[in-house]
C-alpha positions as CSV (number, residue, x, y, z in Angstrom):
1,M,0.5,-0.1,-0.3
2,S,1.5,3.4,-0.7
3,S,2.4,5.8,1.6
4,K,-0.5,7.8,-0.2
5,N,-2.7,5.7,-0.1
6,R,-2.3,5.2,3.5
7,N,-1.9,9.0,4.8
8,A,-5.5,9.7,2.8
9,I,-6.9,7.0,5.2
10,I,-6.0,8.9,8.8
11,I,-6.2,12.4,7.4
12,T,-9.9,11.1,6.3
13,F,-10.9,9.2,10.2
14,L,-8.6,12.7,11.9
15,A,-10.7,14.9,9.4
16,L,-14.2,13.5,10.5
17,S,-12.5,13.0,14.1
18,V,-12.7,16.5,14.3
19,L,-14.9,17.6,12.3
20,G,-17.3,15.7,15.4
21,I,-16.0,17.6,18.1
22,V,-16.2,21.5,15.7
23,F,-20.2,20.5,15.4
24,N,-20.7,19.1,18.9
25,R,-23.0,16.3,17.4
26,P,-23.2,13.9,20.5
27,E,-22.2,10.4,19.1
28,P,-22.9,7.6,22.1
29,S,-19.3,6.1,21.7
30,S,-15.4,7.9,21.6
31,L,-13.8,6.8,19.0
32,N,-10.0,6.9,18.0
33,P,-8.3,6.6,14.4
34,V,-7.0,2.9,15.2
35,C,-10.8,1.6,16.1
36,L,-12.7,3.2,13.3
37,V,-9.7,1.5,10.6
38,Q,-10.6,-1.7,12.6
39,S,-14.5,-1.3,12.5
40,R,-13.9,-1.4,8.6
41,E,-12.3,-4.4,8.9
42,Q,-14.3,-6.3,10.5
43,L,-16.8,-4.8,7.7
44,K,-14.3,-6.7,5.0
45,T,-14.3,-9.8,6.7
46,R,-18.1,-9.8,7.1
47,Q,-18.2,-9.3,3.8
48,L,-15.4,-12.2,2.6
49,Q,-17.6,-14.1,4.2
50,T,-20.8,-13.7,2.6
51,S,-19.1,-13.8,-0.9
52,F,-17.9,-17.5,0.7
53,D,-21.4,-17.4,1.4
54,N,-22.5,-17.0,-1.9
55,M,-20.0,-19.2,-3.5
56,K,-21.4,-22.3,-1.5
57,N,-25.0,-22.0,-3.0
58,Q,-23.3,-20.9,-6.9
59,F,-25.4,-24.8,-8.0
60,T,-28.3,-24.6,-5.2
61,P,-31.5,-24.2,-6.8
62,G,-34.0,-20.9,-6.0
63,Y,-30.3,-19.2,-3.6
64,K,-30.5,-15.7,-4.3
65,L,-26.8,-13.5,-4.4
66,R,-26.5,-11.5,-0.7
67,N,-24.2,-8.2,-1.1
68,L,-23.2,-6.2,2.0
69,G,-22.9,-3.4,1.5
70,D,-20.7,-0.8,3.4
71,D,-23.5,0.2,5.6
72,G,-23.2,-3.2,7.0
73,E,-26.6,-3.7,5.5
74,L,-27.7,-7.2,3.5
75,R,-29.4,-6.8,0.5
76,I,-31.1,-9.6,-2.0
77,D,-30.3,-9.9,-5.4
78,C,-32.9,-10.5,-6.6
79,R,-32.4,-10.9,-10.0
80,A,-33.6,-14.4,-11.5
81,G,-31.4,-17.0,-12.3
82,K,-31.8,-20.1,-15.1
83,I,-34.3,-22.3,-15.1
84,F,-33.9,-25.5,-16.5
85,K,-35.6,-28.8,-17.2
86,T,-36.3,-32.1,-14.6
87,E,-37.9,-35.2,-14.7
88,T,-40.1,-34.1,-11.8
89,K,-43.1,-32.6,-11.8
90,T,-44.1,-31.7,-9.3
91,N,-41.0,-28.9,-9.3
92,L,-41.3,-25.4,-10.7
93,A,-40.0,-22.1,-11.4
94,V,-40.8,-18.4,-11.6
95,N,-40.5,-17.1,-14.4
96,G,-40.7,-13.9,-12.8
97,N,-40.4,-11.7,-9.6
98,A,-42.6,-13.3,-7.7
99,F,-41.6,-15.5,-5.1
100,F,-43.8,-19.2,-3.9
101,C,-45.8,-18.8,-0.1
102,L,-45.2,-21.4,2.5
103,V,-46.3,-22.5,5.5
104,G,-45.8,-24.7,8.6
105,D,-46.9,-25.7,11.4
106,S,-46.5,-21.8,13.3
107,G,-49.1,-20.5,10.6
108,K,-45.9,-18.4,10.3
109,K,-45.5,-17.7,6.0
110,V,-42.4,-17.9,4.6
111,Y,-41.0,-17.3,0.9
112,T,-39.1,-18.6,-2.1
113,R,-37.3,-19.2,-5.4
114,D,-36.9,-22.7,-4.2
115,G,-39.3,-25.0,-6.6
116,R,-38.6,-28.9,-4.9
117,F,-41.8,-29.8,-4.4
118,Q,-43.2,-32.9,-3.0
119,F,-46.7,-34.1,-2.7
120,F,-46.4,-35.6,1.0
121,E,-49.3,-37.8,2.9
122,G,-51.1,-35.3,0.4
123,T,-50.4,-31.7,1.1
124,L,-47.7,-30.4,-1.6
125,C,-44.6,-29.6,0.4
126,H,-41.7,-27.9,0.2
127,R,-38.8,-29.9,1.0
128,D,-39.0,-28.5,4.8
129,D,-41.9,-29.7,5.5
130,R,-43.7,-26.7,5.4
131,A,-47.2,-27.3,3.0
132,V,-47.5,-24.4,-0.6
133,L,-50.1,-22.3,-0.3
134,G,-52.7,-22.7,-3.4
135,Y,-56.3,-21.0,-3.8
136,P,-58.3,-23.5,-4.4
137,L,-60.8,-23.7,-7.8
138,D,-64.2,-24.4,-9.2
139,S,-64.8,-27.0,-11.7
140,L,-64.9,-24.3,-14.3
141,G,-61.0,-22.9,-13.0
142,N,-62.3,-19.9,-10.8
143,I,-61.3,-19.0,-6.9
144,C,-63.5,-20.3,-4.7
145,G,-61.8,-20.2,-1.8
146,K,-59.4,-18.1,0.5
147,E,-55.5,-19.2,0.5
148,M,-54.9,-23.0,2.1
149,P,-52.0,-25.9,1.8
150,I,-52.1,-27.7,-1.7
151,E,-53.8,-30.7,-1.4
152,L,-53.9,-34.3,-3.4
153,S,-54.0,-37.5,-1.6
154,M,-54.1,-40.7,-2.5
155,D,-56.1,-43.4,-2.2
156,P,-54.3,-46.8,-1.3
157,G,-56.4,-48.8,-1.5
158,N,-57.1,-47.9,-5.9
159,N,-54.2,-45.5,-6.4
160,L,-56.7,-43.5,-7.6
161,Y,-55.8,-39.4,-6.0
162,S,-58.9,-38.3,-4.1
163,G,-60.4,-40.8,-4.7
164,R,-60.9,-40.4,-8.3
165,Y,-57.9,-39.3,-10.0
166,T,-56.0,-41.8,-12.1
167,D,-52.9,-38.9,-12.4
168,F,-51.9,-34.9,-11.6
169,K,-50.7,-32.2,-13.9
170,I,-49.3,-28.8,-13.6
171,D,-49.7,-25.7,-15.8
172,N,-47.9,-23.3,-16.9
173,A,-50.2,-21.1,-15.1
174,G,-49.4,-22.5,-11.7
175,T,-52.8,-24.8,-11.8
176,L,-52.9,-28.1,-10.5
177,Y,-55.3,-30.8,-12.6
178,G,-56.4,-33.9,-11.6
179,V,-56.8,-36.2,-14.6
180,I,-58.5,-39.3,-15.0
181,S,-57.7,-41.5,-18.2
182,L,-60.1,-44.3,-19.1
183,V,-60.0,-46.7,-21.9
184,D,-63.6,-46.4,-24.3
185,P,-64.8,-50.1,-23.8
186,V,-66.6,-49.4,-27.6
187,T,-63.9,-47.3,-29.7
188,G,-60.5,-49.2,-27.0
189,Q,-59.0,-45.2,-27.2
190,Q,-57.8,-43.7,-24.5
191,V,-60.0,-40.7,-23.0
192,V,-57.9,-37.8,-20.7
193,S,-60.1,-35.2,-18.7
194,S,-58.0,-32.9,-16.4
195,T,-60.0,-30.9,-13.9
196,P,-58.7,-28.0,-12.1
197,L,-58.0,-28.2,-8.4
198,F,-56.1,-25.6,-6.9
199,A,-53.9,-22.7,-7.9
200,V,-50.4,-21.7,-7.2
201,L,-50.3,-18.8,-4.3
202,L,-47.2,-16.0,-6.3
203,V,-46.7,-13.2,-4.1
204,G,-44.7,-9.9,-4.7
205,F,-43.0,-7.3,-3.2
206,E,-42.3,-3.6,-3.7
207,A,-38.7,-4.1,-2.4
208,P,-37.7,-8.2,-2.5
209,G,-34.0,-6.6,-1.7
210,H,-35.0,-6.3,1.8
211,L,-36.2,-9.8,2.3
212,N,-34.5,-11.6,5.6
213,P,-32.6,-15.1,4.7
214,L,-33.4,-17.4,7.2
215,D,-31.7,-20.4,5.2
216,A,-30.1,-20.7,2.3
217,T,-33.1,-20.7,0.2
218,L,-36.4,-19.4,2.6
219,F,-36.9,-15.7,3.8
220,E,-39.1,-13.5,5.8
221,A,-40.8,-10.6,4.9
222,T,-40.2,-7.4,6.6
223,E,-41.3,-3.6,7.0
224,A,-39.2,-2.4,4.4
225,C,-40.2,-4.5,1.6
226,G,-43.7,-3.0,1.2
227,E,-46.6,-4.3,1.3
228,P,-46.9,-7.9,-0.4
229,F,-49.6,-8.1,-3.3
230,F,-50.7,-11.9,-3.0
231,G,-52.2,-13.6,-6.3
232,V,-51.8,-16.1,-9.1
233,A,-49.5,-16.6,-11.9
234,G,-50.6,-13.6,-15.4
235,Q,-51.4,-10.9,-12.8
236,R,-49.2,-8.2,-12.4
237,D,-45.8,-8.4,-12.5
238,L,-45.8,-11.9,-11.0
239,G,-44.8,-13.6,-14.6
240,E,-45.6,-17.5,-15.3
241,I,-44.9,-20.6,-13.6
242,K,-42.9,-23.0,-14.6
243,S,-43.8,-26.7,-14.1
244,G,-40.6,-29.9,-14.2
245,C,-38.5,-27.4,-13.9
246,L,-35.9,-25.6,-11.0
247,E,-34.6,-21.9,-11.6
248,I,-30.9,-22.4,-10.9
249,S,-28.8,-19.3,-8.3
250,N,-27.7,-16.4,-10.0
251,V,-24.4,-16.7,-8.6
252,D,-21.2,-15.5,-10.9
253,Y,-18.9,-17.6,-10.2
254,T,-16.5,-15.4,-12.4
255,E,-17.3,-11.9,-10.8
256,E,-18.0,-13.6,-7.4
257,G,-14.9,-14.5,-7.3
258,L,-13.1,-11.0,-8.3
259,R,-15.5,-9.4,-5.6
260,I,-13.9,-12.3,-3.2
261,G,-9.8,-11.0,-4.4
262,Q,-11.2,-7.5,-3.7
263,I,-12.2,-7.5,-0.6
264,K,-8.6,-9.1,0.3
265,Q,-7.5,-6.6,-1.2
266,E,-8.8,-3.9,0.9
267,K,-9.0,-5.9,4.1
268,E,-4.8,-6.1,3.5
269,N,-4.7,-2.5,2.7
270,L,-6.6,-2.0,6.2
271,N,-4.1,-3.6,7.7
272,E,-1.4,-1.6,6.6
273,G,-3.7,1.5,7.6
274,T,-3.7,0.7,11.0
275,L,0.0,-0.3,11.1
276,Y,0.7,3.4,9.6
277,I,-1.5,5.1,12.2
278,R,0.2,2.9,15.5
279,A,3.2,4.5,14.0
280,R,2.6,8.0,12.9
281,F,0.8,9.2,16.0
282,N,2.5,9.6,20.0
283,S,0.7,7.8,22.6
284,E,-0.7,12.0,23.0
285,T,-2.0,12.0,20.1
286,F,-4.0,8.9,20.7
287,R,-5.1,10.0,24.0
288,I,-6.5,13.3,22.9
289,L,-8.7,12.2,20.7
290,S,-10.2,9.4,23.0
291,S,-11.0,11.9,24.9
292,K,-13.5,13.4,22.0
293,N,-16.0,12.1,21.2
294,V,-16.9,11.0,17.5
295,A,-20.1,12.6,16.0
296,V,-19.9,10.4,13.2
297,N,-21.7,7.7,12.7
298,H,-19.7,4.2,11.1
299,G,-22.2,4.2,7.9
300,E,-21.7,8.2,7.0
301,G,-17.6,7.5,8.7
302,L,-17.8,4.2,5.8
303,T,-19.1,7.0,3.1
304,S,-17.2,10.0,3.6
305,L,-14.3,7.6,3.8
306,E,-14.7,6.9,0.1
307,G,-15.8,10.2,-1.1
308,H,-13.5,13.5,0.1
309,S,-10.7,13.9,-2.4
310,R,-7.9,15.4,-0.5
311,Q,-8.5,19.1,-1.0
312,H,-11.8,18.5,1.1
313,L,-10.3,17.2,3.5
314,F,-7.3,20.2,3.6
315,L,-9.6,22.2,3.9
316,A,-12.4,20.8,6.9
317,L,-9.2,21.1,8.4
318,N,-8.2,24.2,7.9
319,S,-11.5,25.0,8.7
320,A,-11.8,23.3,12.2
321,L,-8.1,25.0,13.0
322,E,-9.4,28.7,12.7
323,A,-12.3,27.3,15.2
324,A,-10.4,25.5,17.5
325,G,-9.2,27.1,20.5
326,D,-7.6,24.5,23.1
327,P,-4.1,24.5,21.8
328,Q,-3.8,20.9,22.1
329,E,-6.3,20.3,19.5
330,Q,-5.3,22.9,17.6
331,A,-1.6,21.0,17.2
332,L,-2.9,17.5,16.6
333,L,-5.0,19.4,13.4
334,L,-1.8,20.7,11.9
335,R,0.2,17.1,12.0
336,A,-3.1,16.4,10.4
337,M,-2.6,19.3,7.9
338,E,0.6,19.0,7.5
339,T,1.2,14.8,6.6
340,L,-1.3,15.9,4.3
341,E,0.0,18.9,2.5
342,P,3.5,19.7,4.0
343,R,4.0,22.7,1.7
344,L,0.4,24.4,2.3
345,V,1.2,24.2,6.4
346,Q,5.4,25.8,5.8
347,T,3.5,28.9,4.1
348,R,0.6,29.4,6.5
């Protein structure tokens, strides 16, 4: 890491500390520049773990990329993954922006793009035994009741679904049909008829990136997601359902690998910056800084670190120097200004 970059790091933190003193903005904890750099290092460690989790789930159906921002907030990348065909007709994929809605024994709704479903004891379930919700339909395909678990039991006595259907199918509208296949005794031809039973429930969110992950593919809603919209395939921008298909993870292996390399480099630079700070400023300087409340919170501090130019920092330090009354603070400010622009300080 170049000395120029290290200087930029330390001066940024010093400027943030001093501006907090000048404007007297309260902050519950006192931080010195080393603490600020170390908090940044901790954030990079968490970002690194998030990227490793993304890589680990690159082939997990329905997995959505996680991004941990510099503000420390986790956001979900809800871009669609590729859809591929499978041999299991109860596998479902959403071609659109919606999520499947599941419910467990507690009655709490959770959401997923992982359509690895199967019938278990007559109920269409997710792999963790949560039931898939849908709307019951009448014989004409119209919704005739409230949302409920999708059910289609098999009679072990005659191997018929719901006591009458020889098979079932799910179309791209997300409609579950009971199928009756019989042989006409007169013509010997096979006669197939289908009866609509359920429409798979889909849910859309105004800001799905704020969903809270419960595990690799299950999410719960938060207030930041906005008001959910419940419907079926084809409504608004919910999209369509692909039966017998699954959606693969939207993780890009190459992009995530590059991100991991970048985060590692940033983490190394921050570690070097911490060593530089300790070597550059004596213990008395740290005592002065540590005794002052840093009036910039963690998120604002990180934003300022990325955005300030050398000129802006120098002007901020100069303004703070003119307003400072304490000789120790003045000496600290001059030292910081000299580190940033020695030539300008010498001409004062």
